MARMI-401077 format. One record per atom (N, C-alpha, C): residue number from 1; residue in three letters; atom name; z, y, x. Coordinates in nm, 4 decimals. Example, Ala and Ser with C-alpha at 12.3 -4.5 7.8 and 13.67 -1.06 7.14 Angstrom:
<atoms>
(atom 1 "ALA" "N" (0.7800 -0.5690 1.3190))
(atom 1 "ALA" "CA" (0.7800 -0.4500 1.2300))
(atom 1 "ALA" "C" (0.7800 -0.3300 1.3200))
(atom 2 "SER" "N" (0.7080 -0.2250 1.2850))
(atom 2 "SER" "CA" (0.7140 -0.1060 1.3670))
(atom 2 "SER" "C" (0.7870 0.0030 1.2900))
</atoms>
This chain:
<atoms>
(atom 1 "UNK" "N" (-9.7471 -4.2080 -9.8065))
(atom 1 "UNK" "CA" (-9.7318 -4.3430 -9.7273))
(atom 1 "UNK" "C" (-9.7829 -4.4201 -9.8175))
(atom 2 "UNK" "N" (-9.8757 -4.4975 -9.7811))
(atom 2 "UNK" "CA" (-9.9773 -4.6120 -9.8648))
(atom 2 "UNK" "C" (-9.9195 -4.7436 -9.9045))
(atom 3 "UNK" "N" (-9.9747 -4.7665 -9.9952))
(atom 3 "UNK" "CA" (-9.9199 -4.9107 -10.0646))
(atom 3 "UNK" "C" (-9.8725 -5.0572 -9.9460))
(atom 4 "UNK" "N" (-9.9830 -5.0001 -9.8838))
(atom 4 "UNK" "CA" (-9.9921 -5.1256 -9.7462))
(atom 4 "UNK" "C" (-9.8532 -5.1441 -9.6623))
(atom 5 "UNK" "N" (-9.8218 -4.9887 -9.6426))
(atom 5 "UNK" "CA" (-9.7222 -4.9538 -9.5675))
(atom 5 "UNK" "C" (-9.6057 -4.9854 -9.5960))
(atom 6 "UNK" "N" (-9.6277 -4.9199 -9.7778))
(atom 6 "UNK" "CA" (-9.4830 -4.9920 -9.8441))
(atom 6 "UNK" "C" (-9.4261 -5.1489 -9.8126))
(atom 7 "UNK" "N" (-9.5394 -5.2513 -9.8382))
(atom 7 "UNK" "CA" (-9.5127 -5.3202 -9.8766))
(atom 7 "UNK" "C" (-9.4794 -5.4237 -9.7389))
(atom 8 "UNK" "N" (-9.5756 -5.3726 -9.5975))
(atom 8 "UNK" "CA" (-9.5034 -5.3849 -9.4291))
(atom 8 "UNK" "C" (-9.3790 -5.3729 -9.4176))
(atom 9 "UNK" "N" (-9.3135 -5.2205 -9.4417))
(atom 9 "UNK" "CA" (-9.1639 -5.1806 -9.4610))
(atom 9 "UNK" "C" (-9.0651 -5.2825 -9.4949))
(atom 10 "UNK" "N" (-9.1065 -5.3092 -9.6761))
(atom 10 "UNK" "CA" (-9.0226 -5.4424 -9.7512))
(atom 10 "UNK" "C" (-8.9935 -5.5865 -9.6350))
(atom 11 "UNK" "N" (-9.1395 -5.6157 -9.6037))
(atom 11 "UNK" "CA" (-9.1405 -5.7387 -9.5409))
(atom 11 "UNK" "C" (-9.0460 -5.7310 -9.4316))
(atom 12 "UNK" "N" (-9.0901 -5.6158 -9.3359))
(atom 12 "UNK" "CA" (-9.0071 -5.6283 -9.1889))
(atom 12 "UNK" "C" (-8.8707 -5.6358 -9.2925))
(atom 13 "UNK" "N" (-8.7944 -5.5607 -9.3137))
(atom 13 "UNK" "CA" (-8.6614 -5.5380 -9.4081))
(atom 13 "UNK" "C" (-8.6419 -5.6842 -9.4090))
(atom 14 "UNK" "N" (-8.6957 -5.8066 -9.4308))
(atom 14 "UNK" "CA" (-8.6652 -5.9553 -9.4917))
(atom 14 "UNK" "C" (-8.6976 -6.0064 -9.3945))
(atom 15 "UNK" "N" (-8.7049 -5.9702 -9.2862))
(atom 15 "UNK" "CA" (-8.7406 -6.0308 -9.1668))
(atom 15 "UNK" "C" (-8.8535 -6.1313 -9.1642))
(atom 16 "UNK" "N" (-8.9719 -6.0682 -9.2097))
(atom 16 "UNK" "CA" (-9.0809 -6.1525 -9.2968))
(atom 16 "UNK" "C" (-9.2175 -6.1008 -9.2085))
(atom 17 "UNK" "N" (-9.3103 -6.2115 -9.2544))
(atom 17 "UNK" "CA" (-9.4437 -6.1389 -9.1930))
(atom 17 "UNK" "C" (-9.5586 -6.1459 -9.3731))
(atom 18 "UNK" "N" (-9.6062 -6.0966 -9.3346))
(atom 18 "UNK" "CA" (-9.7096 -6.0541 -9.4473))
(atom 18 "UNK" "C" (-9.7882 -6.1914 -9.4727))
(atom 19 "UNK" "N" (-9.8051 -6.2640 -9.3839))
(atom 19 "UNK" "CA" (-9.8769 -6.3811 -9.4276))
(atom 19 "UNK" "C" (-9.7636 -6.4823 -9.4786))
(atom 20 "UNK" "N" (-9.6281 -6.4837 -9.4776))
(atom 20 "UNK" "CA" (-9.5587 -6.5838 -9.5375))
(atom 20 "UNK" "C" (-9.5975 -6.5136 -9.6649))
(atom 21 "UNK" "N" (-9.5579 -6.3587 -9.6656))
(atom 21 "UNK" "CA" (-9.4795 -6.3176 -9.8571))
(atom 21 "UNK" "C" (-9.6415 -6.3723 -9.8991))
(atom 22 "UNK" "N" (-9.7724 -6.3957 -9.8570))
(atom 22 "UNK" "CA" (-9.8720 -6.4153 -9.9273))
(atom 22 "UNK" "C" (-9.8558 -6.5399 -9.9511))
(atom 23 "UNK" "N" (-9.7912 -6.6241 -9.8721))
(atom 23 "UNK" "CA" (-9.7585 -6.8498 -9.8831))
(atom 23 "UNK" "C" (-9.6771 -6.8486 -10.0253))
(atom 24 "UNK" "N" (-9.5665 -6.7365 -10.0204))
(atom 24 "UNK" "CA" (-9.5158 -6.7785 -10.1159))
(atom 24 "UNK" "C" (-9.5450 -6.6547 -10.2703))
(atom 25 "UNK" "N" (-9.5949 -6.6186 -10.2528))
(atom 25 "UNK" "CA" (-9.6957 -6.5463 -10.4120))
(atom 25 "UNK" "C" (-9.8193 -6.6079 -10.4451))
(atom 26 "UNK" "N" (-9.8619 -6.7263 -10.3276))
(atom 26 "UNK" "CA" (-10.0008 -6.8195 -10.3453))
(atom 26 "UNK" "C" (-10.0815 -6.7483 -10.3662))
(atom 27 "UNK" "N" (-10.1252 -6.5869 -10.2739))
(atom 27 "UNK" "CA" (-10.1904 -6.4868 -10.2565))
(atom 27 "UNK" "C" (-10.2825 -6.5735 -10.1408))
(atom 28 "UNK" "N" (-10.4253 -6.5388 -10.1429))
(atom 28 "UNK" "CA" (-10.5551 -6.5557 -10.0303))
(atom 28 "UNK" "C" (-10.4662 -6.5207 -9.9203))
(atom 29 "UNK" "N" (-10.5155 -6.5821 -9.7709))
(atom 29 "UNK" "CA" (-10.4812 -6.5656 -9.6607))
(atom 29 "UNK" "C" (-10.5285 -6.3762 -9.6590))
(atom 30 "UNK" "N" (-10.4466 -6.2852 -9.6150))
(atom 30 "UNK" "CA" (-10.5011 -6.1566 -9.6212))
(atom 30 "UNK" "C" (-10.5400 -6.0914 -9.6945))
(atom 31 "UNK" "N" (-10.4885 -6.1102 -9.7841))
(atom 31 "UNK" "CA" (-10.5358 -6.0333 -9.9496))
(atom 31 "UNK" "C" (-10.4774 -5.9013 -9.8962))
(atom 32 "UNK" "N" (-10.3470 -5.9280 -9.8943))
(atom 32 "UNK" "CA" (-10.2643 -5.8296 -9.8962))
(atom 32 "UNK" "C" (-10.3075 -5.7082 -9.7864))
(atom 33 "UNK" "N" (-10.3529 -5.7625 -9.6867))
(atom 33 "UNK" "CA" (-10.4120 -5.6919 -9.5590))
(atom 33 "UNK" "C" (-10.4908 -5.5820 -9.6295))
(atom 34 "UNK" "N" (-10.6063 -5.5756 -9.7407))
(atom 34 "UNK" "CA" (-10.7016 -5.5515 -9.7783))
(atom 34 "UNK" "C" (-10.6424 -5.4266 -9.8502))
(atom 35 "UNK" "N" (-10.5022 -5.4327 -9.9046))
(atom 35 "UNK" "CA" (-10.4839 -5.3276 -9.9946))
(atom 35 "UNK" "C" (-10.5052 -5.1770 -9.9535))
(atom 36 "UNK" "N" (-10.5240 -5.1010 -9.8370))
(atom 36 "UNK" "CA" (-10.5760 -4.9935 -9.8009))
(atom 36 "UNK" "C" (-10.7224 -4.9658 -9.8184))
(atom 37 "UNK" "N" (-10.7605 -5.0858 -9.8516))
(atom 37 "UNK" "CA" (-10.9001 -5.0252 -9.8656))
(atom 37 "UNK" "C" (-10.9760 -5.0341 -10.0310))
(atom 38 "UNK" "N" (-10.8693 -5.2104 -10.0885))
(atom 38 "UNK" "CA" (-10.9132 -5.1787 -10.2035))
(atom 38 "UNK" "C" (-10.7854 -5.2712 -10.2785))
(atom 39 "UNK" "N" (-10.8114 -5.1553 -10.4334))
(atom 39 "UNK" "CA" (-10.6737 -5.1607 -10.5276))
(atom 39 "UNK" "C" (-10.6643 -5.3175 -10.5741))
(atom 40 "UNK" "N" (-10.4962 -5.3301 -10.5403))
(atom 40 "UNK" "CA" (-10.4479 -5.4847 -10.6025))
(atom 40 "UNK" "C" (-10.4678 -5.4925 -10.7422))
(atom 41 "UNK" "N" (-10.4496 -5.5996 -10.7954))
(atom 41 "UNK" "CA" (-10.4996 -5.6281 -10.9452))
(atom 41 "UNK" "C" (-10.3236 -5.5354 -11.0360))
(atom 42 "UNK" "N" (-10.3312 -5.5224 -11.0811))
(atom 42 "UNK" "CA" (-10.1375 -5.4910 -11.1502))
(atom 42 "UNK" "C" (-10.0521 -5.6474 -11.1675))
(atom 43 "UNK" "N" (-10.1161 -5.7630 -11.1804))
(atom 43 "UNK" "CA" (-10.0380 -5.8121 -11.1748))
(atom 43 "UNK" "C" (-9.9374 -5.8948 -11.0031))
(atom 44 "UNK" "N" (-10.0750 -5.8612 -10.9490))
(atom 44 "UNK" "CA" (-10.0227 -5.9227 -10.8003))
(atom 44 "UNK" "C" (-9.9229 -5.7920 -10.7690))
(atom 45 "UNK" "N" (-9.9297 -5.6420 -10.8047))
(atom 45 "UNK" "CA" (-9.8633 -5.5693 -10.7915))
(atom 45 "UNK" "C" (-9.7497 -5.6022 -10.8258))
(atom 46 "UNK" "N" (-9.7315 -5.6308 -10.9359))
(atom 46 "UNK" "CA" (-9.6195 -5.6838 -11.0114))
(atom 46 "UNK" "C" (-9.5067 -5.7884 -10.9507))
(atom 47 "UNK" "N" (-9.6110 -5.8977 -10.8652))
(atom 47 "UNK" "CA" (-9.5536 -6.0036 -10.8321))
(atom 47 "UNK" "C" (-9.5013 -5.9457 -10.6881))
(atom 48 "UNK" "N" (-9.5559 -5.8731 -10.6330))
(atom 48 "UNK" "CA" (-9.4935 -5.8141 -10.5195))
(atom 48 "UNK" "C" (-9.3943 -5.7264 -10.5477))
(atom 49 "UNK" "N" (-9.3754 -5.6279 -10.6419))
(atom 49 "UNK" "CA" (-9.2811 -5.5637 -10.7133))
(atom 49 "UNK" "C" (-9.1505 -5.6664 -10.7134))
(atom 50 "UNK" "N" (-9.1587 -5.7570 -10.8068))
(atom 50 "UNK" "CA" (-9.0484 -5.8605 -10.8375))
(atom 50 "UNK" "C" (-9.0027 -5.9463 -10.7450))
(atom 51 "UNK" "N" (-9.0619 -5.9582 -10.6114))
(atom 51 "UNK" "CA" (-8.9640 -6.0390 -10.5170))
(atom 51 "UNK" "C" (-8.9191 -5.9676 -10.4259))
(atom 52 "UNK" "N" (-8.9600 -5.8489 -10.4211))
(atom 52 "UNK" "CA" (-8.8741 -5.7153 -10.3385))
(atom 52 "UNK" "C" (-8.7733 -5.6644 -10.4392))
(atom 53 "UNK" "N" (-8.7714 -5.6672 -10.5495))
(atom 53 "UNK" "CA" (-8.6773 -5.6017 -10.6368))
(atom 53 "UNK" "C" (-8.6866 -5.4538 -10.6715))
(atom 54 "UNK" "N" (-8.8242 -5.4455 -10.6365))
(atom 54 "UNK" "CA" (-8.8695 -5.2963 -10.6450))
(atom 54 "UNK" "C" (-8.9305 -5.2500 -10.7857))
(atom 55 "UNK" "N" (-8.9840 -5.1226 -10.8420))
(atom 55 "UNK" "CA" (-9.0492 -5.1075 -10.9141))
(atom 55 "UNK" "C" (-9.1883 -5.1308 -10.8351))
(atom 56 "UNK" "N" (-9.3087 -5.1153 -10.9618))
(atom 56 "UNK" "CA" (-9.4448 -5.0934 -10.9318))
(atom 56 "UNK" "C" (-9.4806 -4.9228 -10.8556))
(atom 57 "UNK" "N" (-9.3641 -4.8986 -10.9789))
(atom 57 "UNK" "CA" (-9.3615 -4.6890 -10.9269))
(atom 57 "UNK" "C" (-9.3406 -4.6985 -10.7716))
(atom 58 "UNK" "N" (-9.2614 -4.7489 -10.7512))
(atom 58 "UNK" "CA" (-9.2048 -4.7296 -10.5738))
(atom 58 "UNK" "C" (-9.2944 -4.7910 -10.4967))
(atom 59 "UNK" "N" (-9.3833 -4.9262 -10.5103))
(atom 59 "UNK" "CA" (-9.4605 -4.9143 -10.4527))
(atom 59 "UNK" "C" (-9.6347 -4.8065 -10.4218))
(atom 60 "UNK" "N" (-9.6408 -4.7777 -10.5452))
(atom 60 "UNK" "CA" (-9.6933 -4.7029 -10.5159))
(atom 60 "UNK" "C" (-9.7067 -4.5153 -10.4877))
(atom 61 "UNK" "N" (-9.5764 -4.4987 -10.4467))
(atom 61 "UNK" "CA" (-9.5554 -4.4150 -10.4321))
(atom 61 "UNK" "C" (-9.4570 -4.3113 -10.5671))
(atom 62 "UNK" "N" (-9.5148 -4.3811 -10.6193))
(atom 62 "UNK" "CA" (-9.5055 -4.2555 -10.7932))
(atom 62 "UNK" "C" (-9.3457 -4.1966 -10.7682))
(atom 63 "UNK" "N" (-9.2718 -4.2778 -10.7393))
(atom 63 "UNK" "CA" (-9.0944 -4.2416 -10.7028))
(atom 63 "UNK" "C" (-9.0515 -4.3085 -10.5414))
(atom 64 "UNK" "N" (-8.9777 -4.2493 -10.4881))
(atom 64 "UNK" "CA" (-8.9261 -4.2931 -10.3920))
(atom 64 "UNK" "C" (-8.7635 -4.3564 -10.3752))
(atom 65 "UNK" "N" (-8.7542 -4.3951 -10.5159))
(atom 65 "UNK" "CA" (-8.5781 -4.4392 -10.5854))
(atom 65 "UNK" "C" (-8.6455 -4.5978 -10.5916))
(atom 66 "UNK" "N" (-8.5730 -4.6687 -10.4840))
(atom 66 "UNK" "CA" (-8.5779 -4.8005 -10.5360))
(atom 66 "UNK" "C" (-8.5167 -4.8420 -10.5946))
(atom 67 "UNK" "N" (-8.5662 -4.9639 -10.7261))
(atom 67 "UNK" "CA" (-8.5181 -4.9939 -10.8310))
(atom 67 "UNK" "C" (-8.3869 -5.0240 -10.9012))
(atom 68 "UNK" "N" (-8.3078 -5.0619 -10.7481))
(atom 68 "UNK" "CA" (-8.1795 -5.1211 -10.7111))
(atom 68 "UNK" "C" (-8.0140 -4.9841 -10.7004))
(atom 69 "UNK" "N" (-8.1305 -4.8928 -10.6794))
(atom 69 "UNK" "CA" (-8.0341 -4.7915 -10.6847))
(atom 69 "UNK" "C" (-7.9804 -4.7054 -10.7934))
(atom 70 "UNK" "N" (-7.8645 -4.6997 -10.7788))
(atom 70 "UNK" "CA" (-7.7819 -4.6331 -10.9040))
(atom 70 "UNK" "C" (-7.7927 -4.4904 -10.9158))
(atom 71 "UNK" "N" (-7.7725 -4.4045 -11.0035))
(atom 71 "UNK" "CA" (-7.7548 -4.2101 -11.0157))
(atom 71 "UNK" "C" (-7.6904 -4.2206 -10.9260))
(atom 72 "UNK" "N" (-7.5645 -4.2577 -10.8789))
(atom 72 "UNK" "CA" (-7.4996 -4.2108 -10.7639))
(atom 72 "UNK" "C" (-7.5859 -4.1917 -10.6091))
(atom 73 "UNK" "N" (-7.6340 -4.3392 -10.6472))
(atom 73 "UNK" "CA" (-7.7357 -4.3562 -10.5069))
(atom 73 "UNK" "C" (-7.7946 -4.2189 -10.4890))
(atom 74 "UNK" "N" (-7.8561 -4.2256 -10.6227))
(atom 74 "UNK" "CA" (-7.9463 -4.1445 -10.6022))
(atom 74 "UNK" "C" (-7.9105 -3.9641 -10.5313))
(atom 75 "UNK" "N" (-7.7815 -3.9670 -10.6179))
(atom 75 "UNK" "CA" (-7.6900 -3.8331 -10.5752))
(atom 75 "UNK" "C" (-7.6651 -3.7875 -10.4278))
(atom 76 "UNK" "N" (-7.6428 -3.9449 -10.3709))
(atom 76 "UNK" "CA" (-7.5822 -3.9532 -10.2374))
(atom 76 "UNK" "C" (-7.7047 -3.9118 -10.1660))
(atom 77 "UNK" "N" (-7.7727 -3.9802 -10.1664))
(atom 77 "UNK" "CA" (-7.9300 -3.9149 -10.0723))
(atom 77 "UNK" "C" (-7.9626 -3.7932 -10.0986))
(atom 78 "UNK" "N" (-7.9884 -3.7938 -10.1989))
(atom 78 "UNK" "CA" (-8.0145 -3.6426 -10.2159))
(atom 78 "UNK" "C" (-7.9219 -3.5338 -10.1521))
(atom 79 "UNK" "N" (-7.7935 -3.5231 -10.1503))
(atom 79 "UNK" "CA" (-7.6865 -3.4666 -10.1007))
(atom 79 "UNK" "C" (-7.7027 -3.4823 -9.9196))
(atom 80 "UNK" "N" (-7.6805 -3.5529 -9.8811))
(atom 80 "UNK" "CA" (-7.7673 -3.5588 -9.7532))
(atom 80 "UNK" "C" (-7.8468 -3.5617 -9.6554))
(atom 81 "UNK" "N" (-7.9625 -3.5033 -9.7653))
(atom 81 "UNK" "CA" (-8.0900 -3.4867 -9.7180))
(atom 81 "UNK" "C" (-8.0669 -3.3036 -9.7120))
(atom 82 "UNK" "N" (-7.9961 -3.3005 -9.8096))
(atom 82 "UNK" "CA" (-7.9483 -3.1028 -9.8317))
(atom 82 "UNK" "C" (-7.8876 -3.0588 -9.6838))
(atom 83 "UNK" "N" (-7.7908 -3.1583 -9.6699))
(atom 83 "UNK" "CA" (-7.6716 -3.1258 -9.5625))
(atom 83 "UNK" "C" (-7.7324 -3.1280 -9.4244))
(atom 84 "UNK" "N" (-7.8698 -3.2238 -9.4468))
(atom 84 "UNK" "CA" (-7.9204 -3.2214 -9.3034))
(atom 84 "UNK" "C" (-8.0765 -3.1888 -9.3130))
(atom 85 "UNK" "N" (-8.0813 -3.0527 -9.3581))
(atom 85 "UNK" "CA" (-8.1654 -3.0121 -9.4030))
(atom 85 "UNK" "C" (-8.2230 -2.9359 -9.2307))
(atom 86 "UNK" "N" (-8.3255 -2.9297 -9.2270))
(atom 86 "UNK" "CA" (-8.3370 -2.8252 -9.0984))
(atom 86 "UNK" "C" (-8.4783 -2.7387 -9.0854))
(atom 87 "UNK" "N" (-8.5401 -2.6540 -9.0367))
(atom 87 "UNK" "CA" (-8.6362 -2.6269 -9.0118))
(atom 87 "UNK" "C" (-8.7223 -2.6908 -8.9507))
(atom 88 "UNK" "N" (-8.8177 -2.7780 -8.9491))
(atom 88 "UNK" "CA" (-8.8253 -2.8738 -8.8087))
(atom 88 "UNK" "C" (-9.0117 -2.8173 -8.8051))
(atom 89 "UNK" "N" (-8.9617 -2.8431 -8.6421))
(atom 89 "UNK" "CA" (-9.0602 -2.7865 -8.5843))
(atom 89 "UNK" "C" (-9.0338 -2.8538 -8.4249))
(atom 90 "UNK" "N" (-9.1806 -2.8792 -8.3559))
(atom 90 "UNK" "CA" (-9.1711 -2.9396 -8.2255))
(atom 90 "UNK" "C" (-9.2413 -2.8540 -8.1626))
(atom 91 "UNK" "N" (-9.1818 -2.8267 -8.0275))
(atom 91 "UNK" "CA" (-9.2936 -2.7449 -7.8774))
(atom 91 "UNK" "C" (-9.2746 -2.5916 -7.9843))
(atom 92 "UNK" "N" (-9.1861 -2.5393 -8.0356))
(atom 92 "UNK" "CA" (-9.1751 -2.4360 -8.0952))
(atom 92 "UNK" "C" (-9.2830 -2.3487 -8.1822))
(atom 93 "UNK" "N" (-9.3643 -2.4745 -8.2650))
(atom 93 "UNK" "CA" (-9.4455 -2.5024 -8.3759))
(atom 93 "UNK" "C" (-9.4142 -2.5125 -8.4794))
(atom 94 "UNK" "N" (-9.4085 -2.4612 -8.5692))
(atom 94 "UNK" "CA" (-9.3349 -2.5240 -8.6728))
(atom 94 "UNK" "C" (-9.4487 -2.6322 -8.7690))
(atom 95 "UNK" "N" (-9.3699 -2.7528 -8.8028))
(atom 95 "UNK" "CA" (-9.4603 -2.8426 -8.8523))
(atom 95 "UNK" "C" (-9.5474 -2.7809 -8.9818))
(atom 96 "UNK" "N" (-9.6543 -2.8259 -9.0456))
(atom 96 "UNK" "CA" (-9.7205 -2.8375 -9.1702))
(atom 96 "UNK" "C" (-9.6210 -2.8744 -9.2942))
(atom 97 "UNK" "N" (-9.6880 -2.8581 -9.4122))
(atom 97 "UNK" "CA" (-9.5820 -2.8844 -9.5079))
(atom 97 "UNK" "C" (-9.6026 -3.0537 -9.5087))
(atom 98 "UNK" "N" (-9.7434 -3.0617 -9.5079))
(atom 98 "UNK" "CA" (-9.7716 -3.2535 -9.5008))
(atom 98 "UNK" "C" (-9.7046 -3.2818 -9.4043))
(atom 99 "UNK" "N" (-9.6638 -3.2462 -9.2648))
(atom 99 "UNK" "CA" (-9.6285 -3.3017 -9.1663))
(atom 99 "UNK" "C" (-9.4518 -3.3160 -9.1962))
(atom 100 "UNK" "N" (-9.3874 -3.2286 -9.2641))
(atom 100 "UNK" "CA" (-9.2851 -3.2101 -9.2912))
(atom 100 "UNK" "C" (-9.2185 -3.3079 -9.4017))
(atom 101 "UNK" "N" (-9.3302 -3.3577 -9.5059))
(atom 101 "UNK" "CA" (-9.3296 -3.4130 -9.6416))
(atom 101 "UNK" "C" (-9.3085 -3.5586 -9.6036))
(atom 102 "UNK" "N" (-9.3979 -3.5953 -9.4423))
(atom 102 "UNK" "CA" (-9.3807 -3.7004 -9.3796))
(atom 102 "UNK" "C" (-9.2256 -3.7472 -9.3174))
(atom 103 "UNK" "N" (-9.2069 -3.6167 -9.2414))
(atom 103 "UNK" "CA" (-9.0729 -3.6516 -9.1985))
(atom 103 "UNK" "C" (-8.9155 -3.7133 -9.3179))
(atom 104 "UNK" "N" (-8.9488 -3.6144 -9.3998))
(atom 104 "UNK" "CA" (-8.8883 -3.6492 -9.5128))
(atom 104 "UNK" "C" (-8.8679 -3.7495 -9.5262))
(atom 105 "UNK" "N" (-8.9917 -3.8471 -9.6078))
(atom 105 "UNK" "CA" (-9.0380 -3.9902 -9.6355))
(atom 105 "UNK" "C" (-8.9355 -4.0412 -9.5382))
(atom 106 "UNK" "N" (-8.9590 -4.0208 -9.4289))
(atom 106 "UNK" "CA" (-8.9305 -4.0967 -9.2816))
(atom 106 "UNK" "C" (-8.7595 -4.1341 -9.3476))
(atom 107 "UNK" "N" (-8.6765 -3.9775 -9.3241))
(atom 107 "UNK" "CA" (-8.5660 -4.0020 -9.3731))
(atom 107 "UNK" "C" (-8.4821 -4.1002 -9.4624))
(atom 108 "UNK" "N" (-8.5680 -4.0707 -9.5888))
(atom 108 "UNK" "CA" (-8.5337 -4.1141 -9.7302))
(atom 108 "UNK" "C" (-8.5697 -4.2553 -9.6933))
(atom 109 "UNK" "N" (-8.6530 -4.3089 -9.6303))
(atom 109 "UNK" "CA" (-8.6715 -4.4379 -9.6228))
(atom 109 "UNK" "C" (-8.5746 -4.5359 -9.5097))
(atom 110 "UNK" "N" (-8.5099 -4.4041 -9.4201))
(atom 110 "UNK" "CA" (-8.4105 -4.4661 -9.3372))
(atom 110 "UNK" "C" (-8.2857 -4.4678 -9.3971))
(atom 111 "UNK" "N" (-8.2862 -4.3677 -9.5131))
(atom 111 "UNK" "CA" (-8.1074 -4.3764 -9.5329))
(atom 111 "UNK" "C" (-8.1406 -4.5001 -9.6710))
(atom 112 "UNK" "N" (-8.2357 -4.4564 -9.7711))
(atom 112 "UNK" "CA" (-8.2151 -4.5943 -9.8577))
(atom 112 "UNK" "C" (-8.2432 -4.7593 -9.7855))
(atom 113 "UNK" "N" (-8.2830 -4.7859 -9.6768))
(atom 113 "UNK" "CA" (-8.2546 -4.8937 -9.6061))
(atom 113 "UNK" "C" (-8.1087 -4.9164 -9.5575))
(atom 114 "UNK" "N" (-8.0712 -4.7803 -9.5262))
(atom 114 "UNK" "CA" (-7.8689 -4.8049 -9.5062))
(atom 114 "UNK" "C" (-7.8146 -4.8279 -9.6020))
(atom 115 "UNK" "N" (-7.8573 -4.7702 -9.7225))
(atom 115 "UNK" "CA" (-7.7748 -4.7244 -9.8564))
(atom 115 "UNK" "C" (-7.8034 -4.9136 -9.8572))
(atom 116 "UNK" "N" (-7.9292 -4.9685 -9.8724))
(atom 116 "UNK" "CA" (-7.9000 -5.1610 -9.9540))
(atom 116 "UNK" "C" (-7.8475 -5.2090 -9.8591))
(atom 117 "UNK" "N" (-7.8478 -5.2087 -9.7362))
(atom 117 "UNK" "CA" (-7.7640 -5.2906 -9.6303))
(atom 117 "UNK" "C" (-7.6335 -5.2810 -9.6721))
(atom 118 "UNK" "N" (-7.5529 -5.1865 -9.6983))
(atom 118 "UNK" "CA" (-7.4122 -5.1689 -9.7437))
(atom 118 "UNK" "C" (-7.3409 -5.2596 -9.8668))
(atom 119 "UNK" "N" (-7.4532 -5.2460 -9.9172))
(atom 119 "UNK" "CA" (-7.4399 -5.3318 -10.0968))
(atom 119 "UNK" "C" (-7.4399 -5.4564 -10.0648))
</atoms>
């Protein structure tokens, strides 16, 4: 999942727009939308991470564990994924490993969002 998609997901969770986030953080209009083509500075990346209480590693896709998660939360998510794992196929054609990873990332995202909303 790209940096921009991660930021869009976080913005959506807060029921705001990227433009609102840019104004709150004193970024120029449209600057975050360029992050798919141009990497942000570490300072800007940290500002976004701090605003959403996540790590920069989370934004960069180096970890899928939000900063607020406890070790028990991580275990609960992993257990839920293991209990619900199936061989993923569509129309009788098994998905590629990359497609399976994408499905896994989507499910993880949904579970993390649900867990965060419970807290």
